[in-house]
N, CA, C and O of each residue as an XYZ file, in Angstrom:
484
protein
N     124.480     19.255    215.932
C     123.821     21.035    215.249
C     123.231     20.009    214.150
O     124.202     19.334    213.810
N     121.948     19.522    213.348
C     121.554     19.391    212.317
C     121.240     20.776    211.632
O     120.227     21.413    211.924
N     122.053     21.156    210.814
C     122.154     22.297    209.892
C     121.313     22.260    208.428
O     121.147     23.218    207.673
N     120.844     20.913    208.250
C     120.045     20.663    207.130
C     119.054     21.800    207.117
O     118.725     22.591    208.001
N     118.701     21.667    205.962
C     117.701     22.669    205.037
C     116.578     21.819    204.370
O     116.934     21.295    203.315
N     115.131     21.540    204.811
C     113.871     20.566    204.184
C     113.134     21.491    203.886
O     112.817     22.556    204.415
N     112.732     20.629    202.376
C     111.693     21.524    202.135
C     111.261     20.429    200.782
O     112.172     19.919    200.130
N     109.775     20.133    200.441
C     109.328     19.142    199.826
C     109.265     19.574    197.933
O     109.627     18.921    196.954
N     108.617     20.997    198.065
C     108.332     21.495    197.018
C     108.547     23.060    197.013
O     108.371     23.916    197.880
N     109.121     23.123    195.336
C     109.421     24.406    195.063
C     108.234     24.926    193.981
O     108.090     24.334    192.912
N     107.381     26.102    194.355
C     106.644     26.255    193.566
C     107.051     27.971    193.227
O     106.862     28.877    194.038
N     107.631     28.145    191.874
C     108.024     29.057    191.092
C     106.744     29.683    190.876
O     105.804     28.988    190.490
N     106.536     31.484    191.175
C     105.742     31.839    190.177
C     106.247     33.187    189.639
O     106.828     34.073    190.265
N     105.913     33.152    188.396
C     105.806     34.371    187.682
C     104.839     35.357    187.568
O     103.686     35.065    187.250
N     105.156     36.387    187.772
C     104.049     37.559    187.549
C     104.802     38.191    187.020
O     105.547     38.887    187.710
N     104.877     38.202    186.088
C     105.359     39.298    184.750
C     104.913     39.832    183.470
O     104.346     39.051    182.706
N     105.083     41.054    183.118
C     104.241     41.679    182.280
C     104.526     40.873    180.768
O     105.690     40.629    180.450
N     103.360     40.473    179.848
C     104.353     40.106    178.570
C     105.361     40.692    177.751
O     105.641     41.888    177.833
N     105.922     39.899    176.962
C     106.876     40.606    176.628
C     108.529     40.524    177.467
O     109.667     40.723    177.042
N     108.107     40.219    178.527
C     109.536     40.515    179.770
C     110.124     39.395    179.495
O     109.520     38.539    178.848
N     111.624     39.164    180.009
C     112.174     38.103    180.051
C     111.492     37.119    180.906
O     110.606     37.385    181.718
N     112.023     35.864    180.630
C     110.322     35.002    181.232
C     111.744     34.066    182.270
O     112.203     32.958    181.991
N     112.156     34.972    183.466
C     112.817     34.523    184.221
C     112.442     33.521    185.109
O     113.287     32.646    185.302
N     111.310     33.428    185.734
C     111.085     32.115    186.206
C     111.139     30.940    185.408
O     111.619     29.883    185.817
N     110.483     31.165    183.870
C     110.397     30.077    183.283
C     112.159     29.386    183.319
O     112.330     28.167    183.352
N     113.255     30.299    183.306
C     114.537     30.126    183.179
C     114.518     29.643    184.321
O     114.883     28.489    184.099
N     114.310     29.738    185.618
C     115.090     29.321    187.000
C     114.301     27.901    186.655
O     115.220     27.194    186.243
N     112.717     26.866    186.589
C     112.116     26.696    186.461
C     113.024     25.477    185.688
O     113.351     24.449    186.280
N     113.270     25.675    184.698
C     114.245     24.680    183.479
C     115.677     24.352    184.442
O     115.962     23.164    184.587
N     116.646     25.487    185.150
C     117.224     25.205    186.090
C     117.302     23.951    187.201
O     118.157     23.104    187.459
N     115.833     24.297    187.781
C     115.807     23.816    189.220
C     115.196     22.557    188.892
O     115.684     21.714    189.645
N     114.320     22.020    188.086
C     113.575     20.998    187.868
C     114.519     19.598    187.503
O     114.063     18.477    187.725
N     115.577     19.759    187.050
C     116.037     18.449    186.929
C     117.269     18.080    188.320
O     117.807     16.985    188.488
N     117.491     19.366    189.208
C     117.612     18.938    190.359
C     116.961     18.338    191.173
O     117.341     17.480    191.970
N     115.753     18.845    190.980
C     114.419     18.226    191.706
C     114.318     16.692    191.472
O     114.096     16.023    192.482
N     114.400     16.281    190.732
C     113.800     14.872    190.042
C     114.828     13.774    190.528
O     114.707     12.673    191.066
N     116.236     14.794    189.970
C     117.625     13.804    190.834
C     117.981     13.692    192.328
O     118.609     12.879    193.007
N     117.268     14.936    192.582
C     117.698     14.705    194.436
C     116.876     13.192    195.008
O     116.055     12.432    194.495
N     117.760     13.258    196.646
C     116.843     12.223    197.251
C     117.030     12.551    198.213
O     118.109     13.014    198.583
N     116.056     12.412    198.893
C     114.239     12.673    198.550
C     114.093     13.403    197.404
O     114.685     14.479    197.322
N     113.471     13.046    196.584
C     112.902     14.450    195.342
C     112.075     15.543    195.690
O     111.080     15.564    196.414
N     112.681     16.514    195.017
C     111.748     18.010    195.740
C     111.377     18.076    194.183
O     112.152     17.928    193.238
N     109.925     18.351    194.144
C     108.594     18.471    193.040
C     108.845     20.158    192.775
O     108.152     20.785    193.576
N     109.261     20.630    192.307
C     109.457     22.034    191.556
C     108.498     22.359    190.348
O     108.797     22.077    189.187
N     107.656     22.799    190.610
C     106.149     23.813    189.680
C     106.604     25.107    189.604
O     107.428     25.664    190.329
N     105.964     25.557    188.611
C     106.078     26.804    187.767
C     104.634     27.078    187.015
O     104.111     26.373    186.152
N     104.154     28.274    187.578
C     103.089     28.617    187.376
C     103.157     30.513    186.628
O     103.512     31.462    187.326
N     102.852     30.614    185.558
C     102.811     32.155    184.820
C     101.406     33.016    185.386
O     100.317     32.897    184.825
N     101.551     33.583    186.160
C     100.281     34.169    186.953
C     100.205     35.952    186.049
O     101.142     36.722    185.839
N      98.557     36.133    185.653
C      98.116     36.885    184.517
C      97.686     38.395    185.846
O      97.953     39.593    185.755
N      97.045     37.717    186.820
C      96.916     38.899    187.601
C      97.067     38.246    189.064
O      97.529     37.174    189.456
N      96.355     39.585    189.839
C      96.799     39.385    191.324
C      95.305     38.736    191.514
O      95.715     38.189    192.537
N      94.399     38.451    191.468
C      93.065     37.287    191.330
C      94.104     36.000    191.055
O      94.230     35.148    191.935
N      94.556     35.937    190.283
C      95.365     34.554    189.831
C      96.513     33.920    191.363
O      96.442     33.002    192.181
N      97.563     35.151    191.036
C      98.218     35.296    192.245
C      97.396     35.172    193.857
O      98.116     34.855    194.804
N      96.460     35.332    194.021
C      95.927     34.582    195.383
C      95.213     33.383    195.149
O      95.129     32.625    196.115
N      94.744     33.078    194.216
C      94.386     31.546    193.986
C      95.329     31.136    193.987
O      95.184     30.286    194.866
N      97.061     30.980    193.415
C      97.602     30.288    193.686
C      98.290     30.326    194.946
O      99.100     29.422    195.150
N      98.178     30.909    195.533
C      98.814     30.769    197.142
C      97.796     30.326    197.882
O      98.066     30.520    199.068
N      96.512     29.708    197.712
C      95.308     29.364    197.964
C      95.574     27.382    197.930
O      95.386     26.484    198.751
N      96.185     27.462    196.244
C      96.441     25.990    195.802
C      97.581     25.614    196.718
O      97.565     24.414    196.991
N      98.689     26.382    197.338
C      99.837     26.347    197.709
C      99.530     24.961    199.285
O      99.784     23.780    199.521
N      98.495     26.769    200.308
C      98.354     25.950    200.968
C      97.531     24.784    201.492
O      97.699     24.074    202.484
N      96.356     24.785    200.311
C      95.883     23.203    200.337
C      96.742     22.123    199.859
O      96.594     20.987    200.311
N      97.819     22.446    198.789
C      98.717     21.426    198.702
C      99.561     20.895    199.665
O     100.083     19.783    199.579
N      99.707     21.709    200.617
C     100.605     21.437    201.766
C      99.663     20.927    202.764
O     100.254     20.102    203.461
N      98.533     21.064    203.097
C      97.540     20.483    204.038
C      97.196     19.071    203.422
O      96.743     18.340    204.303
N      97.246     18.632    202.547
C      97.261     17.555    202.022
C      98.311     16.311    202.299
O      98.222     15.247    202.911
N      99.793     17.253    201.223
C     100.696     16.278    201.458
C     101.930     16.571    202.820
O     102.659     15.731    203.347
N     101.843     17.775    203.062
C     102.783     17.941    204.564
C     104.061     18.216    203.970
O     104.924     18.535    204.788
N     104.385     18.181    202.865
C     105.614     18.757    201.853
C     105.720     20.501    202.192
O     104.827     21.233    201.765
N     106.809     21.036    202.936
C     107.082     22.237    203.403
C     107.313     22.892    201.783
O     108.028     22.444    200.886
N     106.460     24.068    201.782
C     106.649     24.414    200.224
C     107.932     25.425    200.657
O     108.280     25.722    201.800
N     108.460     25.812    199.510
C     109.535     26.769    198.988
C     109.244     27.613    198.238
O     109.665     27.295    197.126
N     108.365     29.245    198.205
C     108.036     29.806    197.165
C     109.043     30.905    196.770
O     109.871     31.585    197.376
N     108.604     30.787    195.449
C     109.693     32.092    194.805
C     108.956     32.708    193.813
O     108.303     32.193    192.906
N     109.096     33.615    194.027
C     108.218     34.751    193.398
C     109.064     35.623    192.275
O     110.061     36.313    192.488
N     108.373     35.395    191.001
C     109.455     36.646    190.014
C     108.220     37.647    189.425
O     107.298     37.347    188.666
N     108.578     39.086    190.124
C     107.415     39.391    189.222
C     108.409     41.361    189.588
O     109.617     41.512    189.401
N     107.698     42.218    189.963
C     108.084     43.886    189.878
C     107.653     44.112    191.534
O     106.685     43.743    192.199
N     108.701     44.795    191.793
C     108.481     45.696    193.123
C     108.268     47.073    193.007
O     108.431     47.793    192.023
N     107.747     47.445    194.527
C     107.932     49.153    194.264
C     107.597     49.101    195.806
O     107.196     48.125    196.442
N     107.916     50.684    196.367
C     107.444     50.783    198.019
C     106.336     50.309    198.185
O     105.919     49.943    199.284
N     105.663     50.245    197.058
C     103.960     50.211    197.017
C     103.467     48.701    197.430
O     102.501     48.333    198.099
N     104.660     47.865    196.671
C     104.166     46.337    196.854
C     104.846     45.742    195.447
O     105.771     46.254    194.818
N     103.991     44.297    195.082
C     104.396     43.826    194.236
C     103.202     43.704    193.152
O     101.990     43.788    193.349
N     104.044     43.437    191.721
C     103.065     43.016    191.051
C     103.700     43.600    189.357
O     104.758     44.229    189.363
N     103.187     43.414    188.378
C     103.607     43.995    187.147
C     103.301     45.164    186.792
O     103.766     45.782    185.834
N     102.307     45.600    187.740
C     102.154     47.152    187.115
C     101.280     47.310    188.316
O     100.620     46.326    188.649
N     101.147     48.796    189.260
C     100.915     49.317    190.022
C      99.331     49.243    190.617
O      98.940     48.992    191.757
N      98.486     49.605    189.232
C      97.352     49.287    188.984
C      96.710     47.262    189.037
O      95.546     46.929    189.259
N      97.864     46.305    188.767
C      97.538     44.718    189.332
C      98.504     44.362    189.485
O      99.241     43.582    188.882
N      98.639     45.491    191.173
C      99.595     43.985    192.104
C      98.909     44.353    193.493
O      97.922     45.036    193.767
N     100.106     43.407    194.508
C      99.501     43.620    195.516
C     100.187     44.830    196.504
O     101.407     44.889    196.659
N      99.267     45.764    197.135
C     100.190     45.958    198.702
C     101.335     45.776    199.309
O     101.220     44.551    199.343
N     102.494     45.991    199.893
C     102.889     45.222    201.148
C     101.805     44.270    201.725
O     101.469     43.094    201.583
N     101.395     45.439    202.501
C     100.222     44.600    203.433
C      99.071     43.320    202.601
O      98.892     42.119    202.804
N      98.751     43.854    202.076
C      97.790     42.747    201.196
C      98.813     40.984    200.935
O      98.305     39.865    200.862
N      99.741     41.207    200.883
C     100.607     40.428    200.366
C     100.939     39.815    201.476
O     101.148     38.613    201.314
N     101.086     40.281    202.744
C     101.558     39.513    204.360
C     100.245     38.955    204.398
O     100.114     37.737    204.516
N      99.059     39.868    204.295
C      97.687     39.311    204.411
C      97.746     37.613    204.431
O      97.745     36.946    205.466
N      97.807     36.983    202.840
C      98.346     35.940    202.447
C      99.041     35.290    202.843
O      98.643     34.230    203.328
N     100.508     35.633    202.827
C     101.334     34.994    203.081
C     101.452     34.454    204.716
O     102.200     33.500    204.927
N     100.832     34.969    205.673
C     100.833     35.109    206.909
C     100.263     33.650    207.519
O     100.761     32.912    208.369
N      98.970     33.523    206.713
C      98.215     32.358    206.773
C      98.856     31.059    206.636
O      98.933     30.186    207.501
N      99.422     31.026    205.148
C     100.147     30.026    204.739
C     101.542     29.662    205.677
O     101.785     28.473    205.883
N     102.538     30.820    206.294
C     103.194     30.502    207.132
C     102.816     29.722    208.786
O     103.477     29.201    209.685
N     101.702     29.950    208.579
C     100.786     29.564    210.067
C     100.769     27.993    209.731
O     100.964     26.946    210.348
N     100.578     28.216    208.986
C      99.748     26.667    208.456
C     101.114     25.624    208.470
O     101.171     24.479    208.917
N     101.934     26.242    207.976
C     103.492     25.054    207.684
C     104.245     25.430    209.297
O     105.465     25.588    209.275
N     103.554     25.562    210.604
C     104.094     25.817    211.410
C     105.644     27.137    211.190
O     106.755     26.632    211.351
N     105.610     28.342    210.924
C     106.438     28.834    210.707
C     107.559     28.361    209.820
O     108.714     28.447    210.235
N     107.356     27.975    208.888
C     108.829     27.072    207.703
C     108.475     27.449    206.746
O     108.902     26.916    205.722
N     107.757     28.280    206.687
C     107.470     29.144    204.804
C     108.829     29.591    204.402
O     109.567     30.058    205.270
N     109.211     29.498    203.229
C     110.548     29.796    202.968
C     110.166     30.554    201.487
O     109.853     29.852    200.526
N     110.222     32.245    201.362
C     109.648     32.643    200.421
C     111.169     33.770    199.667
O     111.957     34.620    200.081
N     110.928     33.233    198.697
C     112.180     34.211    197.339
C     111.850     35.406    196.870
O     111.186     35.132    195.871
N     111.905     36.749    196.980
C     111.395     37.585    196.350
C     111.990     37.729    195.197
O     113.040     37.115    195.385
N     112.030     38.256    193.793
C     113.143     38.281    193.246
C     111.991     39.621    192.262
O     111.138     39.333    191.421
N     112.299     40.771    192.657
C     111.607     41.753    192.460
C     112.224     42.853    192.167
O     112.566     43.436    193.196
N     112.665     43.664    190.739
C     113.317     44.836    190.661
C     112.150     46.001    191.337
O     112.442     47.195    191.412
């Protein structure tokens, strides 16, 4: 049985308030060299998000990128979380149902092979 894990791109999305520890950026700095030296190469990207619209647009870009490249994405989100949802504040965040409404189409597009890591305190 093949227990290999395949993905072609790692997308690190940092959605934290200004002045907080840049945990997404730190992760990018650790993973990018590994991605460059792996065989096959795994592209690692980083984006710092300012608001919910930018977060949603980033998910659209990841969908478009997968559609054109066929490289499976691993999505790593660094943000805050609560019982209500995710985001830097409750006023500028996404509820859990809103987040799912954007992740489900991407997961369907990948043939239910989307990996999502959510680092949210």
